Structures are given as structure tokens and as C-alpha cells.
C-alpha distance (Angstrom), angle and dihedral (degrees) to the residues before:
residue distance angle dihedral
M1 . . .
G2 3.80 . .
K3 3.79 91.8 .
F4 3.78 91.8 49.1
A5 3.82 91.1 48.5
S6 3.80 89.1 53.6
Y7 3.81 91.3 55.1
V8 3.79 91.5 48.9
A9 3.81 91.0 48.0
V10 3.81 91.0 54.5
A11 3.82 91.9 49.7
L12 3.80 91.9 48.4
A13 3.80 91.1 46.3
A14 3.80 88.7 56.3
A15 3.80 88.7 56.6
V16 3.81 97.9 47.1
P17 3.86 99.0 80.5
G18 3.81 91.4 49.2
L19 3.79 92.1 47.6
W20 3.80 89.8 48.6
L21 3.80 90.8 53.8
R22 3.80 91.2 45.7
F23 3.79 98.9 49.4
G24 3.80 104.5 17.2
G25 3.78 95.8 74.7
V26 3.80 91.0 -116.9
H27 3.81 118.5 148.7
A28 3.80 109.1 -154.0
D29 3.77 130.7 -179.0
P30 3.83 109.1 -90.7
L31 3.80 90.2 -121.7
V32 3.82 87.7 60.4
A33 3.79 97.6 36.4
T34 3.82 96.7 50.3
P35 3.84 97.1 64.1
L36 3.82 91.6 41.3
F37 3.80 93.0 52.8
G38 3.80 89.4 43.0
A39 3.81 90.9 52.4
A40 3.82 89.9 52.8
L41 3.81 90.7 52.7
L42 3.80 89.2 47.5
G43 3.80 92.7 52.2
A44 3.79 91.8 48.1
G45 3.79 90.6 49.6
F46 3.79 90.8 55.3
L47 3.81 91.5 49.7
L48 3.79 88.9 54.8
S49 3.79 93.9 46.2
W50 3.81 94.6 51.1
G51 3.77 92.5 54.1
A52 3.78 93.6 46.9
E53 3.80 93.2 45.4
A54 3.81 91.6 51.9
A55 3.81 89.3 54.3
E56 3.80 89.2 64.6
K57 3.81 92.0 93.2
H58 3.80 92.5 57.5
V59 3.82 106.1 47.3
S60 3.80 142.4 33.1
Q61 3.80 113.1 -52.4
G62 3.80 92.7 -132.8
L63 3.79 92.7 47.2
I64 3.80 94.4 49.6
V65 3.81 91.7 48.6
A66 3.81 88.3 54.2
A67 3.81 91.4 46.0
L68 3.79 90.9 47.4
A69 3.79 90.8 52.2
L70 3.79 89.9 48.8
V71 3.78 101.3 48.3
T72 3.78 95.7 43.0
V73 3.80 90.9 55.6
L74 3.81 94.6 50.4
P75 3.84 91.3 104.5
E76 3.80 87.7 60.7
Y77 3.79 90.6 50.2
A78 3.80 92.3 49.3
V79 3.81 94.1 52.7
D80 3.80 95.1 44.8
I81 3.80 93.6 45.3
Y82 3.80 89.0 52.1
Y83 3.81 90.9 54.8
A84 3.80 90.1 47.6
F85 3.81 92.1 48.5
E86 3.81 90.9 52.0
A87 3.81 89.1 47.1
G88 3.79 87.9 58.4
R89 3.79 91.2 50.1
A90 3.81 92.3 49.1
P91 3.84 110.3 30.3
G92 3.78 112.7 -159.4
S93 3.80 93.4 22.9
D94 3.79 126.0 124.8
Y95 3.79 89.2 -98.8
V96 3.81 88.2 80.1
R97 3.81 89.7 60.4
F98 3.80 91.9 41.6
A99 3.81 92.5 55.7
A100 3.80 91.7 51.7
A101 3.81 92.4 42.6
N102 3.78 94.2 53.0
M103 3.80 92.4 47.7
T104 3.81 96.9 48.1
G105 3.80 92.9 41.3
A106 3.80 92.8 51.9
N107 3.80 92.1 49.4
R108 3.79 95.2 48.0
L109 3.82 94.2 42.6
L110 3.79 90.7 53.0
V111 3.81 94.8 52.1
G112 3.80 97.2 34.4
V113 3.81 98.4 47.2
A114 3.82 112.8 10.5
W115 3.80 96.6 49.8
P116 3.83 93.6 50.2
L117 3.82 89.7 44.8
V118 3.81 90.9 58.8
V119 3.81 91.5 50.8
V120 3.81 94.7 46.8
L121 3.81 92.2 48.3
A122 3.80 91.1 48.6
W123 3.81 89.6 51.6
W124 3.80 91.3 47.4
R125 3.80 92.4 47.9
G126 3.80 90.7 49.6
R127 3.79 90.6 54.9
K128 3.80 93.9 44.2
W129 3.80 99.7 45.8
A130 3.79 105.1 22.7
G131 3.78 101.2 28.8
T132 3.80 92.2 -123.6
A133 3.77 131.4 107.2
G134 3.81 96.4 -136.3
A135 3.78 123.8 -149.5
G136 3.78 101.8 -119.9
V137 3.78 144.5 -65.0
E138 3.79 114.2 -48.7
L139 3.80 122.0 -146.5
E140 3.80 127.0 -154.0
P141 3.83 127.9 -119.1
H142 3.80 90.9 -106.5
N143 3.82 88.5 60.0
A144 3.80 85.2 75.8
V145 3.82 82.3 89.8
E146 3.81 91.3 66.3
I147 3.80 91.9 43.6
G148 3.80 91.8 49.9
F149 3.79 94.9 50.6
L150 3.79 92.5 44.4
A151 3.82 87.2 54.1
L152 3.81 91.3 49.6
A153 3.81 93.8 48.6
S154 3.81 92.4 45.6
A155 3.79 91.9 50.0
Y156 3.80 90.8 50.5
A157 3.80 90.0 52.9
F158 3.80 89.2 68.0
L159 3.82 89.9 56.7
I160 3.80 87.6 58.0
L161 3.80 89.9 52.1
F162 3.80 91.7 57.5
R163 3.82 90.4 59.1
N164 3.82 96.9 40.0
R165 3.78 91.6 -137.3
I166 3.78 141.7 74.5
G167 3.80 107.6 -129.3
L168 3.76 140.5 175.3
V169 3.80 90.6 -90.9
D170 3.79 87.1 60.5
T171 3.80 88.9 49.4
L172 3.80 90.7 58.2
A173 3.79 93.0 45.9
L174 3.81 95.9 46.0
L175 3.80 93.8 44.9
A176 3.81 88.0 50.5
I177 3.81 90.6 53.0
F178 3.80 90.6 48.5
G179 3.82 91.2 47.8
L180 3.80 91.7 50.6
Y181 3.80 89.5 48.5
V182 3.80 92.9 54.1
W183 3.81 91.4 43.8
R184 3.80 91.5 50.9
L185 3.81 91.6 50.2
S186 3.80 91.4 48.1
K187 3.81 88.6 61.6
Q188 3.79 92.3 60.3
P189 3.79 114.1 98.5
K190 3.77 120.7 -111.0
E191 3.78 105.8 -95.0
A192 3.74 127.5 -134.8
E193 3.77 115.1 -100.9
A194 3.78 110.7 -80.6
D195 3.77 120.9 -109.9
G196 3.75 117.3 -106.0
E197 3.74 137.1 64.6
E198 3.76 119.8 -29.2
E199 3.76 106.7 -100.5
P200 3.78 111.3 -105.3
G201 3.75 126.0 -129.0
P202 3.78 141.1 56.7
A203 3.81 96.4 -42.3
A204 3.80 90.2 62.1
A205 3.82 90.7 47.1
L206 3.80 91.4 49.2
A207 3.80 91.4 50.1
T208 3.83 90.5 62.5
L209 3.82 92.2 65.3
P210 3.82 124.6 90.5
K211 3.79 112.0 -79.6
A212 3.82 94.8 -113.3
R213 3.81 92.0 53.3
Q214 3.79 90.3 46.9
F215 3.80 92.2 57.6
V216 3.80 92.6 46.2
I217 3.79 91.4 51.0
M218 3.81 93.0 44.3
G219 3.80 90.5 52.2
T220 3.80 91.9 47.4
L221 3.81 92.3 49.2
T222 3.80 90.3 50.7
V223 3.81 94.1 51.0
V224 3.82 94.7 45.2
A225 3.79 93.7 45.1
A226 3.81 92.9 47.0
A227 3.81 90.4 51.4
I228 3.81 91.4 51.3
I229 3.81 92.1 47.9
L230 3.80 92.8 49.8
A231 3.80 90.6 48.6
M232 3.81 94.3 47.8
A233 3.82 102.2 41.4
E234 3.82 97.0 80.5
P235 3.84 99.4 42.5
F236 3.82 92.4 43.6
A237 3.79 92.6 49.7
E238 3.81 92.9 47.5
A239 3.81 94.1 42.5
L240 3.80 89.5 52.5
V241 3.81 91.2 54.5
A242 3.81 91.5 46.7
A243 3.81 91.7 47.3
G244 3.79 90.4 54.2
G245 3.79 90.5 53.2
A246 3.80 92.5 47.0
L247 3.80 92.6 50.8
G248 3.79 94.6 41.9
I249 3.82 90.1 -121.2
D250 3.77 120.7 143.6
Q251 3.81 103.5 -94.7
F252 3.79 92.8 -148.8
L253 3.82 92.5 57.9
L254 3.79 92.4 42.3
I255 3.80 91.9 54.6
Q256 3.79 92.4 41.9
W257 3.80 96.1 53.7
L258 3.82 110.8 16.0
A259 3.82 101.8 44.4
P260 3.84 93.9 54.7
L261 3.82 90.4 50.3
A262 3.81 90.5 65.4
S263 3.79 97.3 38.3
E264 3.82 95.9 44.6
A265 3.81 95.0 47.5
P266 3.85 97.2 91.6
T267 3.80 96.1 52.8
V268 3.81 92.4 44.4
T269 3.80 90.5 48.9
V270 3.81 91.3 51.8
A271 3.81 89.6 51.1
V272 3.80 90.2 50.0
L273 3.82 90.9 51.9
L274 3.80 90.1 50.9
V275 3.80 90.7 52.3
L276 3.79 93.2 47.8
A277 3.82 89.2 49.9
G278 3.79 89.8 58.2
R279 3.82 95.9 -99.0
A280 3.79 101.3 112.3
T281 3.80 92.5 149.1
S282 3.81 91.5 57.4
G283 3.80 89.8 47.2
L284 3.79 93.2 53.2
V285 3.81 92.8 43.0
A286 3.81 88.7 52.8
M287 3.81 89.1 54.8
V288 3.82 91.9 48.2
S289 3.79 90.0 47.9
D290 3.80 89.7 49.7
K291 3.79 88.7 54.5
I292 3.82 91.3 50.9
N293 3.81 90.4 49.2
Q294 3.79 92.5 51.4
W295 3.79 94.5 42.2
T296 3.81 91.8 52.8
L297 3.80 114.3 19.7
L298 3.81 98.9 31.9
V299 3.80 95.0 45.2
G300 3.79 91.0 43.0
M301 3.81 93.4 51.7
L302 3.83 94.4 56.7
P303 3.84 96.6 77.3
L304 3.81 89.4 48.1
A305 3.80 91.0 52.9
I306 3.81 92.6 46.9
S307 3.80 90.9 48.1
A308 3.80 90.5 50.4
G309 3.80 90.6 51.3
A310 3.81 92.8 47.8
W311 3.82 94.7 40.4
A312 3.80 86.6 -132.9
P313 3.82 137.5 77.2
S314 3.81 105.1 -77.1
S315 3.78 141.6 161.3
L316 3.79 137.0 -146.0
P317 3.82 108.1 -107.1
L318 3.80 119.9 -144.7
D319 3.80 112.9 -143.6
A320 3.81 121.2 -162.2
R321 3.81 93.5 -79.4
Q322 3.80 94.9 43.4
H323 3.81 90.8 46.8
E324 3.79 90.3 58.4
E325 3.82 92.5 42.2
F326 3.81 89.2 54.2
F327 3.81 91.1 43.7
L328 3.80 90.5 52.8
T329 3.81 91.2 48.3
A330 3.80 92.2 50.4
A331 3.82 91.5 47.0
Q332 3.80 91.5 50.1
S333 3.81 88.8 51.3
L334 3.81 91.7 54.7
F335 3.80 91.4 48.2
A336 3.81 91.6 49.8
L337 3.80 89.1 47.8
S338 3.79 91.7 52.2
L339 3.81 90.0 52.5
L340 3.81 89.4 57.3
L341 3.81 95.0 54.7
P342 3.84 93.1 95.9
L343 3.84 86.8 55.8
R344 3.77 91.0 -114.1
L345 3.77 140.2 78.0
G346 3.78 114.0 -142.6
L347 3.78 133.9 -167.1
K348 3.80 93.3 -97.1
S349 3.78 91.0 51.4
A350 3.80 90.9 47.8
A351 3.80 90.5 49.9
S352 3.80 91.1 51.8
L353 3.81 91.7 51.5
L354 3.80 92.7 48.5
G355 3.80 95.2 42.3
L356 3.80 94.5 51.2
F357 3.81 90.4 44.9
L358 3.80 92.6 53.1
L359 3.79 88.7 47.9
Q360 3.81 92.6 55.2
V361 3.82 92.0 46.9
G362 3.80 90.3 49.8
V363 3.79 91.8 49.6
A364 3.82 91.1 49.1
F365 3.80 92.2 54.8
V366 3.80 95.7 41.0
F367 3.82 91.5 53.8
R368 3.82 96.6 33.9
N369 3.81 90.2 122.4
D370 3.80 96.3 40.2
E371 3.80 110.1 68.2
A372 3.81 95.7 -179.6
R373 3.80 94.8 53.3
A374 3.78 91.4 42.2
I375 3.80 90.4 56.1
M376 3.81 92.3 46.8
S377 3.81 90.9 49.9
L378 3.80 93.2 48.5
T379 3.80 90.2 50.7
A380 3.80 92.2 49.7
L381 3.81 92.1 49.6
A382 3.80 91.0 48.4
W383 3.78 90.7 55.1
V384 3.81 90.3 48.7
Y385 3.81 88.5 56.4
L386 3.81 91.8 47.3
I387 3.81 94.4 48.4
L388 3.81 91.8 48.9
A389 3.82 90.1 47.1
G390 3.80 90.8 51.1
I391 3.80 91.4 51.2
L392 3.81 92.3 50.4
V393 3.80 93.8 46.4
F394 3.81 89.8 51.7
Y395 3.81 90.3 46.8
H396 3.81 91.7 52.8
R397 3.81 96.4 35.5
R398 3.82 93.3 121.4
R399 3.80 92.5 60.3
L400 3.81 96.4 52.4
A401 3.79 92.5 85.9
S402 3.82 92.9 50.1
L403 3.82 90.2 48.7
A404 3.79 89.6 52.6
A405 3.81 89.5 49.8
A406 3.81 90.1 49.4
Y407 3.81 88.8 52.5
V408 3.81 89.8 56.8
R409 3.81 95.1 37.9
P410 3.81 109.3 25.8
K411 3.81 93.8 -162.3
Q412 3.81 91.7 55.1
P413 3.85 110.6 120.1
V414 3.79 115.1 -114.4
I415 3.78 123.6 -142.1
Q416 3.80 108.4 -99.8
D417 3.77 106.1 -156.1
E418 3.80 130.5 116.9
R419 3.79 118.7 34.4
P420 3.80 115.2 -170.5
């Protein structure tokens, strides 16, 4: 218990300066306030993740991985929902663009950086502990559930593109997809503990306590962390905008790429710990589940937040730039999905995800002052993703039926053939 208390103390200590700024009546420079508020969100995210990770021994493995991915990304939800709420209060303001920027940036950062990171760490761990390089992270037949729902959510994203707005109808549809996803995972049996080293950290320490104490502590962590996140979302979001202005950096790009770095850190860290504990499959599945959560629940919550801010049914409009940003995000999702069809993600696949992500970030900064060229470049990159996805789907066309069968019957063998 002492070790666990030390971890919690460190996380709470990270939140104290931000809370002091928020409630102490102190007005700090945005360049100082932004990292302090971000550190508070980071600490709260870790508190949430430890509680959810400890619950793994009590519920379905698939369900807890989905829950873990959800709770650790709550800081991202809080920031984006704040931008959407302010967009509802001030229609036509920059907050509309900020809400879309934060959502698309978080989605693309997760797939373009976090997924490859899991694969590279798994390869490195294989060389370090087993003396072999390894070929990638293998998934199980029952992970066809995650692949199927990622396909469904990605396909629905293109329906949103046709209307150039995210509305309350989309909220209902996306929340339904997310609900079905959680329900489907809840039907999977609780799996035996995976082979490998026991994952280090506070979750393992918490799991040694009596079950009743575990649930009390998990509930307390959730309440405290949620309170910190709610308190920090507004000042962090506003400080980030002010910091961009003070530094002369495009605020749109800052919110698109910097804000998700802070809010996504807890869930990525948990995935890294799973990989280092010899559970690379769980780490990658957590990242895929995080993507499904963001692509359904996060996107679906934006119209609700805008409507709450406007006190009237509203939707998030997609202007020309946001249309292409959303198009690129949807295309990247399909490409990532196509890479998972062999039920594995190898080093070459990880390199392609990272390389194309770095290319899109570079293009965004090169054309940050040229909207027309930026839009053209985003469109071109989106079509590159779609063409590559089409090639991979055709290449693996024979295994689509077996994946569908594995979705219905998780123990169904899946054809193991081509491995790009």
C-alpha cells in the first residue's frame, strides 16, 4: 500500500500547481500556465488509468481494455468538449475550428505515433529479453471485434463528410455504435492472466489489496481525477490559445498537435507499460480501442456540447479546411484498418503509419500561411491513404470472410496468409 500511495502522491503533486493557479486567484503568463495546467491533466489521467487497469482482474479482458482506453483519454474529451461548448456560445468564432482541430489532431496522432510506438517497443523488448528481433505485434481472432467496429466507425465518418457537418443525428448514430461495441466486448469471457512479467506500477500494487478496498480506492481515484479534469479543461484550453498568440504560432496547429500530446499521454503510457510487461497484444488493442472511442464517442459528443453552449439544437460545421482535415483523418483510419487485416501490425506497417503522419505534419507547417495549398495537400495525402488502403484490402480479400466469422465466433481460426 505504501508503494501505491507514493504513486498517487506524485500524480496529485503534479496537479497542485495547476489547481493553485485555477483557484488561488493567480494570473500567470500563458507560457507558464499552459504546462502547469497540462501537468494537472496528465496527473489526473494517470489516476484514472491506474484504477481502470486494476479492475482488469474482475471483469472481461476485452471490456476492461475498452474501459481503460476510455478513461485515460478523458482529458482529451474535456478539452475538446470545452472548445465545442464555447463554439456554441459564439457561433462563427475560432472555437469552431479549435474543436475540429483538437479532434482530428488527437485521432491522427494516436494512429500515426502511438500505434507505431507500441510495435517498435515490442520489437525492442523481444530483442532485449528474448534475443530475437520479432516481426510485429500479433492480434487474436477475438480482436476481430475491434477491427469490425473500427471499420464501422470509419465508414460512418464518410457519411459525415457528405453533409459537411457533425449533427445531433450523428451523435445518436455514433453513440449507438459505441454502445454496441461495449456490449459486444462485455459478452467476451474473462481471459486468463497473460503470460509474461507482471506489469509494474501502481495498478499491480493496488491489485494486491483486498477486493473491497480495491473498489473503494478505484472509486475515489475516479472521483478525484474527474474533478481535477473538469477544473483544468477550461484554463488549459484558454492558456493554450493565449500561448499560441504570445509565441506567434498558428493557434490552429498548436491546438491540433500540442493539446493532444498532453491529454493522450496517460493512455499511451499505459500501453507502453503493457508492452514492457510482455503484453504487446493488450497494448496494441488498447490503442485500437482508444481510436474507436475517439472516432465514436468523442466525435458524437461535439454536437451535444455545441447545443449546450447555444441552448438550442446545433451542429459542428466543417468549412473547407475542416472538411479536408476530417477527410484526411477518415482516410488514415481506413489505411490503419487495412494494415490490421492480417491480425498483426509489423515494423513495416508501423513505419508506413509514422512516415505518412510525419509527412502530413510537415505539410501542415510548411503551408501554415497558405490555406489553399494546405487544403490541396491534405486532399492529396488523403487520397494516398485511400489508394494504399484499397490495395491492402484487395491483397487480403480472401481473409475478410474469416475475419467476419471470427467476429461472430471469437474462437474461429483466421486465415494466416500474407504479411505485409
